[in-house]
C-alpha positions, 0 to 999 in steps of 0.5 A: 973279658970276652966280647962274645955274648954267651947267653942263648937267645930266647929263640934258641932256648925255645927251640931247645925246649921244643926238641924235648916234646913229643911229635903230638905235643909239637903239633898241638903247640904249633896250633896254639902258637897261632893264638899267642900261647908260648912254651914256657918250660918242659917238665920231665917227670921220672919214668914218664913222658915230658910235659909241655907247660904253655902260657897265654900272655894275654890272660896269664893262664897256664896250661899243660900239653900232655904227651899225646898232644891233649891240652889240659887247662885245668892241670893239677900242676902248682905254680909259684908266683 
């Protein structure tokens, strides 16, 4: 059995997700991270720009960062519980 941990750390996973975002999305995310928001995942709709999905851990609210960096707190995305 290998002694080395093969799973990536949370920091490495978040860094990989951030690389998928546009510059405008990264700028918006950087500002929101100061208020506790965290990047949860990046959606890749076919033939469209990536969409960053963020969460506020204090309120458990989700929001979307559009390709141009706009924040959409009333997104039509559906999330499972």
